N, C-alpha and C positions, 0 to 999 in steps of 0.2 A: 443419621442425619446427613443431608446433602451439603456439599460445599457451597460457599458463596461464589459469585463470579470471580472476585479477586483471589480467593483461595484456589479456584480452578486454574487460573493463569499461573499462580505461584507453583502449584503442583506440576503443571506442564513444564515449567522451567526446570524444576528439580528432576523430573523424569528425563528431560533432554540432557541435562548434565550427566546423568547416570547412563545415558544411551539405552534407556529401557523402552523399546519400541512398543511393547504391549501396553505399558502404562500411558505412553503418549497417545496411543490410539483411543484408549478409553476416555480420554479427556477432550477428544475432538468430535465435532459434529459429523453427521453422515456426509454432508456436503463437503466438509474439509477432507474427509477420508477419500472421497471420490476424486477430489482435486489432487491429492497426494498420489493416488494410484496412477492418474493420467500423467502427472509430472515424472513419476518414477519410470513408467513405461517409455516415455519420451527420452529418458536418459539411460535406457537399457539397464535399469536397476529394479530391485524389489522395493516396496514401500518401506520395509524395515531398513534396508540399506540406506535409503534416502534419509530417513528420520534419524539414523544414528551416525551420519557423516558429521564431521566437525561443524560444518555450516548448515547442516540439514534440520536439526531440531529447533523448533521455534521457542522463543522467549528464554533462552539460556542467559542472555546478557542484560537482563532487566536490572536497573540500578535503583529505580524508585517507582512506587505505585501511587496513583493519584485517585481521582474521584471514581466512584462506582455508581452507575445509574441503571436501574432496573425498570423496564417498561413492559409489563405483562410477561410474555415468553421470550423476550430479548433483553439483552443488557450490554453495557459497554464498561470497560475498565481502562482508565488512562494509565499508560506505562511510559517510562523513560528508559531507554536502553543506552548501552555504551556507544552504539553507532550513531544514534540521533540524540542530540542533547536537548530534546524538547519532548513534551508529552504527545503521545498519539493514542487514539482510542482503538481498543481491540474489541470487536464485537463477539458476543456469545449468544447462544440460543439454548432454550431449555428443551431437552429431549429425554423422554421417559423419566421426568422429574429431576434430572441432573443438568447442571450447567455445563455446556461444552463450548470450547473455543470454535468460533465460526471463521476459519481462515478463508473459506470460499467467499464470504461476505467481505472480509478484509481485503482480499485480492480484487474483488469487484470495485470497492471504494478506491483502492489504490489506482486501478486502471482509469476510473472516472477522473480522479484528480490529475493523473498524468495527461489524459486527453484534454482536460480543461486548460492545463498549463501550456499545451502545445497549440491550442486554438489562438488565432489572433484576437486581441481584445476587441470588444464591440463588433463581433463578426456580422451582426445583423444590420449594422449601420453602414450606409453607403458613404464612401469618402467624399468629403466636400472640400472646397478650396480652403476652408479654414484649417484643415488638417495639414495642408501643404506647407513645407518649410519655405518661407518667402525670402530667406537669406541666400538662396542659391543664385549665383550670378552666372550668366551665360559664359561659356568657355570662350575667352578672347585670345587664347594662345595662338600665335601666328602659325605655329607648326601643326596645329590641329586641322583635321580635314573638315570638322564641323564648322558651319558658319551660323550667324544669327538666323539666317533664312531656314537652315536645317532644324534649328531648335524650336521653331514656331509650329 
C-alpha cells in the first residue's frame, strides 16, 4: 500500500535525520531530483552530499502537520517547522502510483511569492496626486541652495 501525502513528508523528514540519501531520493519527484542535481553541481557537490549536509535534507525540522489536500495527481500538506512558526504548504505529485515531494514546485511557488513581495503594490496603477503626501513643505532653510522657484 502506498503512503499518504502526509506520510511521505514524515518519511522524508525521518530519512533526512538519518542522512539516508537513497531513501530521500525515493520520496522526491523527478523534478525535485533534477533541481537537487543542478543545485549540487552549482556547489561542486554530489546530490548525496547535498542531501546529507546538516542543512541539506528537507523537512527535518517539522514540528507540526496540518491539513492534507489531494486534487487528482497533486496534493499539498501543511507543515510547521522550527524555522517558520506558521504553516506552509508542501506540494506533492503522484508518480508511478506513489506520492513524491515536489520541491521543484515548492521552489517555483517560493520564487513567485518573493517576486510578488518585491513588486511595488498596485504596479499597474499610475500614481495620481491623491497618492502624494501633501504634508511636505518646501524647504525654507536659508542655507539651502533650493529656492521655491527650484521646487516648482
